[in-house]
N, CA, C and O atoms as a DFTB+ gen file, in Angstrom:
760 C
 N C O
     1  1      23.955      99.399      83.009
     2  2      25.155      98.614      83.211
     3  2      25.216      98.152      84.663
     4  3      24.908      98.904      85.588
     5  1      25.614      96.913      84.833
     6  2      25.711      96.335      86.167
     7  2      26.998      96.800      86.831
     8  3      28.069      96.745      86.226
     9  1      26.893      97.257      88.075
    10  2      28.065      97.751      88.794
    11  2      28.795      96.588      89.464
    12  3      28.170      95.746      90.109
    13  1      30.101      96.545      89.310
    14  2      30.926      95.486      89.882
    15  2      31.620      96.003      91.146
    16  3      31.953      97.185      91.241
    17  1      31.829      95.128      92.090
    18  2      32.549      95.492      93.308
    19  2      33.897      94.794      93.329
    20  3      34.062      93.733      92.725
    21  1      34.861      95.387      94.023
    22  2      36.222      94.861      94.065
    23  2      36.267      93.436      94.620
    24  3      37.038      92.613      94.127
    25  1      35.455      93.133      95.635
    26  2      35.498      91.791      96.235
    27  2      35.100      90.712      95.228
    28  3      35.403      89.535      95.426
    29  1      34.432      91.104      94.169
    30  2      34.061      90.158      93.116
    31  2      35.208      89.824      92.183
    32  3      35.060      88.965      91.314
    33  1      36.345      90.478      92.339
    34  2      37.491      90.248      91.456
    35  2      38.320      89.041      91.869
    36  3      39.162      88.579      91.099
    37  1      38.097      88.531      93.055
    38  2      38.891      87.406      93.558
    39  2      38.462      86.100      92.896
    40  3      37.322      85.973      92.450
    41  1      39.375      85.127      92.831
    42  2      38.983      83.817      92.295
    43  2      37.977      83.146      93.228
    44  3      37.976      83.403      94.432
    45  1      37.134      82.300      92.679
    46  2      36.139      81.603      93.489
    47  2      36.749      80.456      94.264
    48  3      36.392      80.223      95.419
    49  1      37.680      79.726      93.628
    50  2      38.315      78.576      94.275
    51  2      39.828      78.665      94.071
    52  3      40.311      78.929      92.970
    53  1      40.550      78.439      95.148
    54  2      42.011      78.394      95.045
    55  2      42.533      77.280      95.938
    56  3      41.901      76.888      96.919
    57  1      43.687      76.794      95.572
    58  2      44.370      75.796      96.398
    59  2      45.867      75.964      96.165
    60  3      46.373      75.752      95.063
    61  1      46.551      76.344      97.217
    62  2      47.996      76.543      97.110
    63  2      48.724      75.363      97.721
    64  3      48.370      74.888      98.800
    65  1      49.741      74.895      97.023
    66  2      50.632      73.885      97.575
    67  2      52.012      74.521      97.676
    68  3      52.163      75.718      97.433
    69  1      52.999      73.747      98.023
    70  2      54.352      74.284      98.159
    71  2      54.833      74.887      96.846
    72  3      55.436      75.960      96.844
    73  1      54.574      74.210      95.729
    74  2      55.127      74.615      94.438
    75  2      54.113      75.074      93.397
    76  3      54.514      75.485      92.308
    77  1      52.827      75.019      93.685
    78  2      51.819      75.317      92.678
    79  2      50.669      76.101      93.291
    80  3      50.339      75.935      94.466
    81  1      50.073      76.949      92.484
    82  2      48.885      77.683      92.898
    83  2      47.770      77.336      91.913
    84  3      47.826      77.729      90.748
    85  1      46.761      76.606      92.374
    86  2      45.623      76.233      91.533
    87  2      44.513      77.253      91.771
    88  3      44.192      77.581      92.914
    89  1      43.933      77.750      90.684
    90  2      42.890      78.775      90.791
    91  2      41.905      78.591      89.652
    92  3      42.063      77.695      88.823
    93  1      40.893      79.435      89.613
    94  2      39.815      79.302      88.633
    95  2      40.305      79.134      87.198
    96  3      39.782      78.308      86.450
    97  1      41.305      79.918      86.819
    98  2      41.714      79.917      85.413
    99  2      42.851      78.958      85.101
   100  3      43.307      78.918      83.958
   101  1      43.328      78.184      86.070
   102  2      44.371      77.218      85.764
   103  2      45.298      76.933      86.919
   104  3      44.926      77.011      88.090
   105  1      46.523      76.598      86.548
   106  2      47.578      76.237      87.497
   107  2      48.767      77.152      87.238
   108  3      49.189      77.332      86.095
   109  1      49.301      77.729      88.311
   110  2      50.387      78.695      88.154
   111  2      51.580      78.335      89.030
   112  3      51.447      77.726      90.091
   113  1      52.752      78.737      88.543
   114  2      53.993      78.644      89.313
   115  2      54.689      79.989      89.168
   116  3      54.735      80.558      88.077
   117  1      55.231      80.496      90.274
   118  2      55.871      81.811      90.276
   119  2      57.317      81.724      90.725
   120  3      57.707      80.828      91.473
   121  1      58.099      82.679      90.247
   122  2      59.511      82.808      90.613
   123  2      59.775      84.239      91.053
   124  3      59.075      85.170      90.656
   125  1      60.809      84.395      91.888
   126  2      61.247      85.699      92.365
   127  2      62.695      85.886      91.933
   128  3      63.511      84.972      92.055
   129  1      63.002      87.056      91.436
   130  2      64.362      87.407      91.013
   131  2      65.299      87.326      92.214
   132  3      64.985      87.844      93.286
   133  1      66.445      86.677      92.035
   134  2      67.427      86.581      93.114
   135  2      68.590      87.540      92.895
   136  3      68.897      88.361      93.759
   137  1      69.239      87.432      91.729
   138  2      70.374      88.315      91.468
   139  2      70.806      88.216      90.012
   140  3      70.489      87.262      89.301
   141  1      71.527      89.217      89.611
   142  2      72.126      89.232      88.287
   143  2      73.393      88.391      88.326
   144  3      74.056      88.310      89.359
   145  1      73.725      87.777      87.221
   146  2      74.933      86.945      87.179
   147  2      76.159      87.776      86.820
   148  3      76.946      87.387      85.956
   149  1      76.319      88.902      87.471
   150  2      77.516      89.719      87.312
   151  2      77.418      90.731      86.195
   152  3      76.787      90.497      85.164
   153  1      78.057      91.860      86.428
   154  2      78.136      92.889      85.411
   155  2      76.879      93.739      85.308
   156  3      75.862      93.478      85.950
   157  1      76.990      94.752      84.484
   158  2      75.896      95.671      84.238
   159  2      74.813      94.969      83.439
   160  3      75.109      94.273      82.468
   161  1      73.568      95.145      83.837
   162  2      72.453      94.503      83.147
   163  2      71.676      95.551      82.372
   164  3      71.268      96.570      82.929
   165  1      71.480      95.309      81.134
   166  2      70.662      96.163      80.289
   167  2      69.269      95.565      80.195
   168  3      69.075      94.381      80.472
   169  1      68.306      96.377      79.806
   170  2      66.934      95.890      79.701
   171  2      66.823      94.733      78.723
   172  3      65.953      93.876      78.877
   173  1      67.698      94.697      77.712
   174  2      67.640      93.618      76.710
   175  2      67.841      92.242      77.329
   176  3      67.385      91.238      76.782
   177  1      68.521      92.196      78.468
   178  2      68.751      90.927      79.142
   179  2      67.469      90.245      79.587
   180  3      67.428      89.022      79.719
   181  1      66.429      91.024      79.816
   182  2      65.150      90.464      80.263
   183  2      64.231      90.093      79.099
   184  3      63.147      89.552      79.317
   185  1      64.648      90.376      77.881
   186  2      63.789      90.085      76.720
   187  2      63.339      88.626      76.631
   188  3      62.186      88.387      76.272
   189  1      64.187      87.636      76.939
   190  2      63.693      86.253      76.866
   191  2      62.485      85.999      77.776
   192  3      61.634      85.167      77.464
   193  1      62.418      86.716      78.892
   194  2      61.319      86.503      79.827
   195  2      60.030      87.209      79.419
   196  3      58.943      86.793      79.820
   197  1      60.140      88.256      78.638
   198  2      58.940      89.003      78.260
   199  2      58.503      88.754      76.823
   200  3      57.428      89.196      76.416
   201  1      59.322      88.053      76.057
   202  2      58.961      87.794      74.658
   203  2      57.918      86.675      74.568
   204  3      57.849      85.821      75.452
   205  1      57.113      86.678      73.513
   206  2      56.058      85.668      73.371
   207  2      56.618      84.255      73.323
   208  3      57.760      84.027      72.926
   209  1      55.794      83.333      73.731
   210  2      56.179      81.928      73.716
   211  2      54.955      81.044      73.726
   212  3      53.824      81.521      73.632
   213  1      55.189      79.773      73.839
   214  2      54.103      78.802      73.797
   215  2      53.205      78.876      75.034
   216  3      52.002      78.630      74.949
   217  1      53.802      79.218      76.192
   218  2      53.057      79.241      77.449
   219  2      52.907      80.666      77.959
   220  3      53.792      81.504      77.791
   221  1      51.777      80.914      78.579
   222  2      51.471      82.244      79.108
   223  2      52.377      82.565      80.304
   224  3      52.541      81.747      81.209
   225  1      52.961      83.773      80.291
   226  2      53.801      84.251      81.389
   227  2      53.421      85.682      81.718
   228  3      53.024      86.460      80.850
   229  1      53.554      86.006      83.000
   230  2      53.436      87.404      83.421
   231  2      54.768      87.796      84.048
   232  3      55.369      87.027      84.798
   233  1      55.206      88.979      83.733
   234  2      56.476      89.499      84.240
   235  2      56.170      90.861      84.848
   236  3      55.578      91.717      84.190
   237  1      56.565      91.064      86.088
   238  2      56.353      92.389      86.677
   239  2      57.591      92.814      87.452
   240  3      58.362      91.994      87.951
   241  1      57.747      94.124      87.530
   242  2      58.868      94.721      88.256
   243  2      58.297      95.609      89.352
   244  3      57.361      96.375      89.123
   245  1      58.871      95.496      90.542
   246  2      58.496      96.374      91.642
   247  2      59.736      97.190      91.976
   248  3      60.806      96.641      92.239
   249  1      59.578      98.511      91.961
   250  2      60.695      99.421      92.207
   251  2      60.330     100.301      93.392
   252  3      59.245     100.879      93.438
   253  1      61.243     100.397      94.347
   254  2      61.032     101.233      95.524
   255  2      62.187     102.228      95.612
   256  3      63.308     101.851      95.955
   257  1      61.919     103.496      95.305
   258  2      63.006     104.484      95.319
   259  2      63.472     104.812      96.733
   260  3      62.683     104.826      97.678
   261  1      64.779     105.076      96.856
   262  2      65.335     105.556      98.115
   263  2      65.042     107.046      98.235
   264  3      64.873     107.742      97.233
   265  1      64.985     107.523      99.472
   266  2      64.925     108.970      99.676
   267  2      66.278     109.542      99.255
   268  3      67.241     108.790      99.101
   269  1      66.364     110.848      99.069
   270  2      67.627     111.471      98.646
   271  2      68.745     111.199      99.657
   272  3      69.886     110.946      99.272
   273  1      68.416     111.253     100.937
   274  2      69.414     111.022     101.987
   275  2      69.903     109.577     101.946
   276  3      71.106     109.323     101.994
   277  1      68.962     108.625     101.858
   278  2      69.338     107.214     101.825
   279  2      70.126     106.884     100.558
   280  3      71.071     106.097     100.609
   281  1      69.751     107.473      99.430
   282  2      70.484     107.239      98.179
   283  2      71.924     107.711      98.322
   284  3      72.853     107.036      97.878
   285  1      72.104     108.861      98.936
   286  2      73.454     109.394      99.148
   287  2      74.280     108.454     100.032
   288  3      75.458     108.222      99.764
   289  1      73.660     107.918     101.084
   290  2      74.358     106.970     101.965
   291  2      74.759     105.698     101.214
   292  3      75.875     105.203     101.369
   293  1      73.846     105.179     100.406
   294  2      74.123     103.951      99.659
   295  2      75.288     104.155      98.690
   296  3      76.178     103.310      98.593
   297  1      75.277     105.267      97.984
   298  2      76.343     105.558      97.026
   299  2      77.673     105.706      97.750
   300  3      78.690     105.184      97.294
   301  1      77.674     106.409      98.864
   302  2      78.908     106.602      99.627
   303  2      79.459     105.266     100.128
   304  3      80.673     105.058     100.133
   305  1      78.571     104.362     100.548
   306  2      79.005     103.025     100.984
   307  2      79.687     102.273      99.847
   308  3      80.723     101.641     100.050
   309  1      79.106     102.340      98.650
   310  2      79.682     101.647      97.494
   311  2      81.056     102.206      97.142
   312  3      81.993     101.450      96.882
   313  1      81.171     103.520      97.137
   314  2      82.458     104.148      96.813
   315  2      83.494     103.788      97.863
   316  3      84.619     103.424      97.522
   317  1      83.128     103.884      99.140
   318  2      84.061     103.566     100.232
   319  2      84.503     102.105     100.178
   320  3      85.674     101.798     100.400
   321  1      83.564     101.207      99.883
   322  2      83.907      99.778      99.803
   323  2      84.906      99.525      98.676
   324  3      85.833      98.731      98.839
   325  1      84.728     100.185      97.545
   326  2      85.656     100.023      96.431
   327  2      87.041     100.542      96.766
   328  3      88.041      99.909      96.426
   329  1      87.110     101.691      97.431
   330  2      88.398     102.254      97.845
   331  2      89.068     101.325      98.855
   332  3      90.267     101.065      98.763
   333  1      88.292     100.826      99.820
   334  2      88.850      99.913     100.824
   335  2      89.416      98.657     100.169
   336  3      90.511      98.218     100.521
   337  1      88.682      98.073      99.222
   338  2      89.174      96.855      98.556
   339  2      90.475      97.132      97.794
   340  3      91.368      96.286      97.763
   341  1      90.579      98.299      97.191
   342  2      91.812      98.633      96.456
   343  2      92.992      98.790      97.416
   344  3      94.084      98.285      97.155
   345  1      92.765      99.490      98.526
   346  2      93.838      99.668      99.521
   347  2      94.254      98.312     100.080
   348  3      95.445      98.046     100.240
   349  1      93.282      97.456     100.375
   350  2      93.586      96.128     100.907
   351  2      94.411      95.321      99.902
   352  3      95.356      94.632     100.287
   353  1      94.062      95.403      98.637
   354  2      94.812      94.676      97.607
   355  2      96.247      95.186      97.539
   356  3      97.181      94.399      97.381
   357  1      96.425      96.505      97.659
   358  2      97.778      97.062      97.626
   359  2      98.596      96.618      98.839
   360  3      99.772      96.278      98.711
   361  1      97.965      96.623     100.018
   362  2      98.689      96.238     101.243
   363  2      99.053      94.761     101.230
   364  3     100.108      94.377     101.735
   365  1      98.201      93.942     100.666
   366  2      98.480      92.505     100.634
   367  2      99.229      92.114      99.365
   368  3      99.465      90.932      99.113
   369  1      99.599      93.111      98.571
   370  2     100.363      92.922      97.341
   371  2      99.675      91.969      96.360
   372  3     100.313      91.129      95.725
   373  1      98.357      92.126      96.260
   374  2      97.574      91.345      95.307
   375  2      97.110      92.265      94.190
   376  3      96.817      93.440      94.411
   377  1      97.051      91.720      93.013
   378  2      96.567      92.499      91.880
   379  2      95.061      92.693      91.994
   380  3      94.329      91.811      92.444
   381  1      94.630      93.858      91.579
   382  2      93.195      94.134      91.549
   383  2      92.577      93.344      90.407
   384  3      93.103      93.341      89.294
   385  1      91.466      92.675      90.677
   386  2      90.803      91.922      89.606
   387  2      90.044      92.890      88.702
   388  3      89.761      94.028      89.078
   389  1      89.726      92.415      87.518
   390  2      88.959      93.239      86.597
   391  2      87.596      93.593      87.183
   392  3      87.115      94.714      87.020
   393  1      86.980      92.635      87.862
   394  2      85.669      92.891      88.478
   395  2      85.768      93.991      89.533
   396  3      84.908      94.870      89.596
   397  1      86.820      93.946      90.366
   398  2      87.000      94.987      91.389
   399  2      87.195      96.350      90.734
   400  3      86.630      97.346      91.186
   401  1      87.992      96.395      89.675
   402  2      88.202      97.639      88.939
   403  2      86.881      98.156      88.366
   404  3      86.568      99.339      88.490
   405  1      86.120      97.277      87.748
   406  2      84.837      97.671      87.162
   407  2      83.850      98.134      88.232
   408  3      83.107      99.093      88.025
   409  1      83.847      97.446      89.378
   410  2      82.958      97.848      90.475
   411  2      83.301      99.240      90.987
   412  3      82.408     100.043      91.257
   413  1      84.594      99.529      91.121
   414  2      85.007     100.864      91.566
   415  2      84.592     101.930      90.566
   416  3      84.101     102.992      90.948
   417  1      84.792     101.644      89.280
   418  2      84.407     102.602      88.233
   419  2      82.892     102.816      88.230
   420  3      82.417     103.942      88.078
   421  1      82.143     101.732      88.397
   422  2      80.675     101.849      88.434
   423  2      80.226     102.655      89.640
   424  3      79.293     103.451      89.537
   425  1      80.878     102.460      90.785
   426  2      80.530     103.218      91.991
   427  2      80.806     104.703      91.795
   428  3      80.025     105.546      92.234
   429  1      81.916     105.022      91.135
   430  2      82.216     106.433      90.857
   431  2      81.177     107.041      89.910
   432  3      80.721     108.165      90.120
   433  1      80.804     106.284      88.857
   434  2      79.768     106.772      87.929
   435  2      78.437     106.978      88.651
   436  3      77.737     107.966      88.433
   437  1      78.108     106.015      89.520
   438  2      76.860     106.111      90.266
   439  2      76.876     107.347      91.169
   440  3      75.872     108.053      91.264
   441  1      77.998     107.614      91.828
   442  2      78.110     108.793      92.693
   443  2      77.947     110.064      91.879
   444  3      77.279     111.003      92.312
   445  1      78.559     110.097      90.691
   446  2      78.439     111.278      89.840
   447  2      76.992     111.485      89.392
   448  3      76.484     112.605      89.437
   449  1      76.338     110.424      88.966
   450  2      74.950     110.525      88.524
   451  2      74.033     110.934      89.669
   452  3      73.125     111.745      89.486
   453  1      74.272     110.371      90.848
   454  2      73.449     110.712      92.016
   455  2      73.636     112.173      92.384
   456  3      72.673     112.839      92.765
   457  1      74.859     112.686      92.278
   458  2      75.100     114.093      92.601
   459  2      74.419     115.032      91.602
   460  3      74.148     116.190      91.917
   461  1      74.148     114.527      90.402
   462  2      73.451     115.315      89.390
   463  2      71.928     115.151      89.459
   464  3      71.196     115.719      88.648
   465  1      71.463     114.367      90.439
   466  2      70.023     114.237      90.648
   467  2      69.402     112.909      90.275
   468  3      68.186     112.753      90.375
   469  1      70.201     111.950      89.848
   470  2      69.639     110.639      89.488
   471  2      69.117     109.940      90.738
   472  3      69.676     110.090      91.825
   473  1      68.057     109.187      90.576
   474  2      67.477     108.445      91.690
   475  2      68.135     107.090      91.861
   476  3      68.836     106.606      90.973
   477  1      67.902     106.496      92.996
   478  2      68.449     105.193      93.325
   479  2      67.374     104.439      94.091
   480  3      66.609     105.045      94.841
   481  1      67.310     103.150      93.915
   482  2      66.277     102.411      94.626
   483  2      66.494     100.915      94.587
   484  3      67.446     100.418      93.986
   485  1      65.591     100.211      95.239
   486  2      65.578      98.757      95.255
   487  2      64.552      98.276      94.234
   488  3      63.524      98.921      94.029
   489  1      64.827      97.167      93.609
   490  2      63.858      96.616      92.672
   491  2      63.873      95.105      92.758
   492  3      64.844      94.503      93.218
   493  1      62.805      94.512      92.319
   494  2      62.752      93.067      92.154
   495  2      61.803      92.753      91.013
   496  3      61.013      93.596      90.587
   497  1      61.895      91.532      90.530
   498  2      61.045      91.065      89.439
   499  2      60.319      89.807      89.876
   500  3      60.801      89.044      90.714
   501  1      59.153      89.611      89.290
   502  2      58.371      88.393      89.514
   503  2      57.971      87.834      88.155
   504  3      57.651      88.591      87.239
   505  1      57.988      86.523      88.025
   506  2      57.516      85.852      86.810
   507  2      56.569      84.741      87.235
   508  3      56.859      83.974      88.152
   509  1      55.443      84.670      86.558
   510  2      54.479      83.601      86.809
   511  2      54.073      82.999      85.479
   512  3      53.809      83.723      84.519
   513  1      54.022      81.693      85.417
   514  2      53.486      81.017      84.245
   515  2      52.186      80.334      84.658
   516  3      52.075      79.795      85.760
   517  1      51.203      80.365      83.756
   518  2      49.894      79.784      84.036
   519  2      49.465      78.921      82.862
   520  3      49.586      79.320      81.704
   521  1      48.965      77.738      83.174
   522  2      48.429      76.832      82.150
   523  2      47.048      76.365      82.601
   524  3      46.745      76.338      83.793
   525  1      46.228      76.004      81.640
   526  2      44.882      75.508      81.976
   527  2      44.911      74.042      82.395
   528  3      44.129      73.615      83.244
   529  1      45.815      73.281      81.796
   530  2      45.887      71.843      82.033
   531  2      47.104      71.539      82.906
   532  3      48.227      71.888      82.542
   533  1      46.895      70.904      84.037
   534  2      47.996      70.616      84.964
   535  2      49.066      69.735      84.331
   536  3      50.221      69.768      84.757
   537  1      48.701      68.946      83.318
   538  2      49.675      68.067      82.656
   539  2      50.745      68.846      81.902
   540  3      51.839      68.326      81.683
   541  1      50.456      70.075      81.503
   542  2      51.442      70.876      80.760
   543  2      52.232      71.822      81.665
   544  3      53.084      72.570      81.186
   545  1      51.954      71.793      82.966
   546  2      52.625      72.714      83.884
   547  2      54.137      72.499      83.928
   548  3      54.892      73.470      83.965
   549  1      54.587      71.255      83.926
   550  2      56.039      71.009      83.991
   551  2      56.736      71.536      82.736
   552  3      57.851      72.049      82.827
   553  1      56.098      71.419      81.564
   554  2      56.684      71.972      80.334
   555  2      56.748      73.495      80.406
   556  3      57.745      74.093      80.002
   557  1      55.697      74.123      80.914
   558  2      55.676      75.579      81.038
   559  2      56.755      76.055      82.007
   560  3      57.403      77.073      81.763
   561  1      56.951      75.322      83.105
   562  2      58.001      75.675      84.071
   563  2      59.386      75.536      83.440
   564  3      60.253      76.386      83.646
   565  1      59.591      74.476      82.681
   566  2      60.877      74.287      81.999
   567  2      61.134      75.414      81.015
   568  3      62.272      75.862      80.872
   569  1      60.086      75.882      80.331
   570  2      60.219      76.996      79.390
   571  2      60.660      78.267      80.124
   572  3      61.567      78.962      79.666
   573  1      60.029      78.569      81.250
   574  2      60.398      79.765      82.018
   575  2      61.828      79.644      82.536
   576  3      62.593      80.606      82.466
   577  1      62.193      78.490      83.047
   578  2      63.540      78.317      83.592
   579  2      64.609      78.401      82.499
   580  3      65.713      78.884      82.753
   581  1      64.295      77.939      81.295
   582  2      65.219      78.092      80.168
   583  2      65.393      79.577      79.845
   584  3      66.511      80.034      79.606
   585  1      64.303      80.319      79.839
   586  2      64.355      81.756      79.555
   587  2      65.120      82.508      80.649
   588  3      65.840      83.464      80.360
   589  1      64.963      82.080      81.886
   590  2      65.722      82.696      82.980
   591  2      67.217      82.502      82.757
   592  3      68.006      83.419      82.984
   593  1      67.601      81.326      82.319
   594  2      69.009      81.062      82.013
   595  2      69.510      81.939      80.885
   596  3      70.628      82.449      80.946
   597  1      68.694      82.123      79.850
   598  2      69.077      82.982      78.726
   599  2      69.234      84.435      79.163
   600  3      70.024      85.177      78.580
   601  1      68.490      84.840      80.181
   602  2      68.568      86.231      80.651
   603  2      69.789      86.468      81.538
   604  3      70.074      87.603      81.921
   605  1      70.511      85.390      81.862
   606  2      71.706      85.470      82.710
   607  2      71.396      86.126      84.050
   608  3      72.134      86.987      84.529
   609  1      70.283      85.697      84.641
   610  2      69.886      86.154      85.967
   611  2      69.524      84.933      86.798
   612  3      69.209      83.873      86.257
   613  1      69.570      85.090      88.119
   614  2      69.207      83.994      89.018
   615  2      67.807      84.241      89.569
   616  3      67.449      85.356      89.948
   617  1      67.038      83.173      89.598
   618  2      65.677      83.217      90.110
   619  2      65.495      82.073      91.088
   620  3      66.243      81.096      91.056
   621  1      64.514      82.192      91.947
   622  2      64.146      81.088      92.826
   623  2      62.635      80.934      92.793
   624  3      61.886      81.906      92.699
   625  1      62.216      79.684      92.874
   626  2      60.775      79.435      92.936
   627  2      60.238      79.994      94.239
   628  3      60.914      79.964      95.267
   629  1      59.046      80.491      94.190
   630  2      58.419      81.094      95.372
   631  2      57.767      80.009      96.219
   632  3      56.566      80.054      96.484
   633  1      58.549      79.057      96.630
   634  2      58.020      77.945      97.426
   635  2      57.355      78.460      98.700
   636  3      57.888      79.325      99.395
   637  1      56.182      77.909      98.985
   638  2      55.381      78.282     100.141
   639  2      54.915      79.738     100.100
   640  3      54.452      80.260     101.115
   641  1      55.026      80.391      98.965
   642  2      54.562      81.779      98.826
   643  2      53.917      81.999      97.463
   644  3      53.946      83.106      96.926
   645  1      53.339      80.947      96.912
   646  2      52.780      81.040      95.563
   647  2      51.643      82.057      95.455
   648  3      51.553      82.771      94.457
   649  1      50.782      82.133      96.459
   650  2      49.650      83.060      96.390
   651  2      50.135      84.510      96.338
   652  3      49.689      85.289      95.495
   653  1      51.037      84.863      97.232
   654  2      51.525      86.241      97.288
   655  2      52.304      86.605      96.027
   656  3      52.154      87.708      95.502
   657  1      53.130      85.688      95.543
   658  2      53.929      85.972      94.353
   659  2      53.047      86.022      93.107
   660  3      53.288      86.828      92.209
   661  1      52.037      85.175      93.049
   662  2      51.058      85.229      91.961
   663  2      50.416      86.615      91.920
   664  3      50.317      87.225      90.856
   665  1      49.979      87.112      93.083
   666  2      49.358      88.433      93.158
   667  2      50.343      89.532      92.755
   668  3      49.968      90.479      92.063
   669  1      51.605      89.406      93.189
   670  2      52.616      90.410      92.835
   671  2      52.877      90.434      91.339
   672  3      53.161      91.492      90.777
   673  1      52.784      89.283      90.688
   674  2      53.074      89.234      89.251
   675  2      51.922      89.764      88.403
   676  3      52.062      89.883      87.186
   677  1      50.795      90.081      89.019
   678  2      49.669      90.640      88.266
   679  2      49.938      92.074      87.820
   680  3      49.269      92.578      86.918
   681  1      50.900      92.724      88.437
   682  2      51.248      94.083      88.029
   683  2      50.247      95.123      88.491
   684  3      50.041      96.128      87.811
   685  1      49.625      94.898      89.631
   686  2      48.646      95.855      90.142
   687  2      49.151      96.572      91.394
   688  3      48.357      97.140      92.143
   689  1      50.455      96.549      91.624
   690  2      51.045      97.298      92.728
   691  2      51.138      96.555      94.041
   692  3      51.339      97.179      95.083
   693  1      50.998      95.253      94.024
   694  2      51.130      94.468      95.256
   695  2      52.593      94.091      95.422
   696  3      53.212      93.567      94.496
   697  1      53.151      94.357      96.609
   698  2      54.526      94.003      96.938
   699  2      54.482      93.123      98.170
   700  3      54.235      93.628      99.266
   701  1      54.714      91.815      98.033
   702  2      54.541      90.892      99.153
   703  2      55.360      91.215     100.391
   704  3      54.935      90.894     101.500
   705  1      56.503      91.831     100.239
   706  2      57.347      92.093     101.411
   707  2      56.985      93.389     102.114
   708  3      57.559      93.688     103.162
   709  1      56.059      94.165     101.581
   710  2      55.744      95.469     102.175
   711  2      55.171      95.348     103.574
   712  3      55.371      96.249     104.388
   713  1      54.475      94.281     103.881
   714  2      53.872      94.124     105.206
   715  2      54.853      93.551     106.226
   716  3      54.503      93.418     107.399
   717  1      56.062      93.212     105.812
   718  2      57.016      92.618     106.744
   719  2      57.580      93.632     107.739
   720  3      58.023      93.266     108.827
   721  1      57.560      94.898     107.358
   722  2      58.091      95.935     108.235
   723  2      57.111      96.197     109.375
   724  3      55.901      96.270     109.164
   725  1      57.640      96.334     110.565
   726  2      56.779      96.646     111.706
   727  2      56.645      98.146     111.910
   728  3      55.763      98.597     112.640
   729  1      57.510      98.920     111.274
   730  2      57.471     100.368     111.444
   731  2      56.620     100.967     110.332
   732  3      56.863     100.724     109.150
   733  1      55.629     101.746     110.720
   734  2      54.704     102.321     109.740
   735  2      55.431     103.183     108.717
   736  3      55.041     103.212     107.550
   737  1      56.475     103.882     109.132
   738  2      57.171     104.756     108.181
   739  2      57.883     103.974     107.080
   740  3      58.168     104.527     106.017
   741  1      58.178     102.681     107.322
   742  2      58.852     101.850     106.317
   743  2      57.882     101.111     105.416
   744  3      58.294     100.564     104.393
   745  1      56.586     101.080     105.771
   746  2      55.611     100.377     104.951
   747  2      55.201     101.250     103.791
   748  3      55.169     102.476     103.899
   749  1      54.887     100.612     102.681
   750  2      54.436     101.343     101.507
   751  2      53.092     101.968     101.824
   752  3      52.254     101.368     102.497
   753  1      52.902     103.154     101.341
   754  2      51.619     103.804     101.485
   755  2      51.387     104.395     102.860
   756  3      50.311     104.935     103.118
   757  1      52.360     104.310     103.747
   758  2      52.154     104.861     105.100
   759  2      52.703     106.270     105.174
   760  3      52.629     106.907     106.225
């Protein structure tokens, strides 16, 4: 059997533009998760993005857990912010909105779960669509953007970062923002 080396895994030819990444196997466009459109999100919300369709898509999630100390700080900030908003509403004689009430309840639940040992962390998602023929790329992009709308989440195109986002969507543990930290203790794997 012929032995393969890692450097042989890279594409032979690539060309990145602002909105497209052209490579050996086709043309790709990538998106980065921006935010949820309010409320608690269940995994079912992402089903439109991971379910089969006419065009090839890759969906990956990168999760970075907080340390126990940092998780405790984050939870305490959320609880304190909810209490502050309630006190402010009372002082200004404004009714608490349903969203504010729900946020306070969620912060209390999160604090309870964290005190029982639940983890907390940062996460993001990446989606990439790839087509062989550049003429079908706009249709594939429209399909992904329709699915993003169905998932009730906000996404942004990875303009000027197609190569890094393409690599992140491969699901092999690449996190494009990991090298942005100048402190070794904050970098992944350090």
